C-alpha positions in Angstrom: 160.6 40.6 149.0 160.5 44.1 150.5 159.0 44.6 153.9 155.6 46.4 153.5 154.4 48.7 156.3 150.9 49.3 154.9 149.2 47.4 152.1 147.0 50.3 151.1 149.8 52.9 150.8 152.3 50.4 149.4 154.9 52.0 151.7 158.0 49.8 151.8 161.2 50.0 153.8 163.0 50.9 150.6 160.8 54.0 150.2 161.3 55.1 153.8 165.1 54.7 153.5 165.1 56.5 150.1 163.1 59.5 151.6 165.3 59.6 154.6 168.4 59.6 152.4 167.0 62.3 150.1 166.1 64.5 153.1 169.5 64.1 154.6 171.0 65.0 151.2 168.9 68.2 151.0 169.6 69.5 154.5 173.0 68.1 155.0 174.8 70.9 153.2 172.9 73.6 155.2 173.5 72.2 158.7 177.1 73.5 159.0 176.0 77.0 158.4 173.5 77.2 161.2 176.1 77.5 164.0 178.0 80.1 161.9 174.9 82.1 161.4 174.0 82.0 165.1 177.6 83.0 166.1 177.8 85.9 163.7 174.4 87.1 164.8 175.3 86.8 168.5 178.8 88.3 168.4 178.0 90.8 165.6 181.4 89.9 164.1 181.5 88.3 160.6 185.4 88.0 160.6 186.5 84.6 159.7 183.6 84.0 157.4 184.6 84.3 153.8 182.1 85.8 151.3 184.2 84.3 148.6 183.0 80.8 149.7 179.4 82.0 149.4 180.2 83.3 145.9 181.7 80.0 144.8 178.8 78.0 146.2 176.3 80.3 144.6 177.9 79.9 141.2 178.3 76.1 141.6 174.7 75.6 142.7 173.3 78.0 140.1 175.1 76.1 137.4 173.8 72.9 138.8 170.3 74.2 138.6 170.7 75.4 135.0 172.2 72.0 134.1 169.0 70.3 135.4 167.0 72.0 132.6 169.2 70.4 129.9 169.8 66.9 131.5 167.4 66.0 134.3 168.9 64.4 137.3 167.5 63.4 140.7 165.1 65.9 142.3 166.7 65.9 145.7 169.9 67.3 144.2 167.9 70.1 142.5 166.2 70.9 145.8 169.6 70.8 147.6 170.9 73.4 145.2 167.9 75.7 145.7 168.2 75.3 149.5 171.9 76.0 149.4 171.4 79.1 147.3 168.9 80.4 149.8 171.2 79.7 152.6 174.1 81.5 150.9 171.9 84.5 150.3 170.9 84.5 154.0 174.6 84.3 155.1 175.6 87.1 152.7 172.7 89.3 153.9 173.7 88.8 157.6 177.4 89.5 156.9 176.7 92.6 154.9 174.2 93.8 157.5 176.6 93.2 160.4 179.6 94.8 158.5 177.5 97.8 157.7 176.4 98.3 161.3 180.0 97.9 162.5 181.4 100.5 160.1 183.6 103.1 161.7 182.2 106.0 159.8 178.5 105.7 160.2 176.2 107.9 158.2 172.7 108.7 159.2 170.1 106.2 158.1 168.2 107.3 155.0 164.5 106.5 155.0 162.5 107.1 151.9 159.0 108.3 152.7 
């Protein structure tokens, strides 16, 4: 018999552990990129961070999202793929922005009015 927290909600310990595991699965892949993002933003130096890794992860997670439409798998894995794609796009955006600002030959900014 599973331990029940609230009879009205039917919330069991198994549900809480399942939600905690699903949440950890979703954000677990993103957590290592937070210190890298902060370091690149602080130092304005993206050296040492490979955009090829971002490309590989974007391709892998996009394929996993497309696979979900043909054969449904657990929803936390789908959400993890979406969150990882968003994270990779943020990392690519930051790296390109920093590399552009650190370019030796700077051209004047073009603003369309």
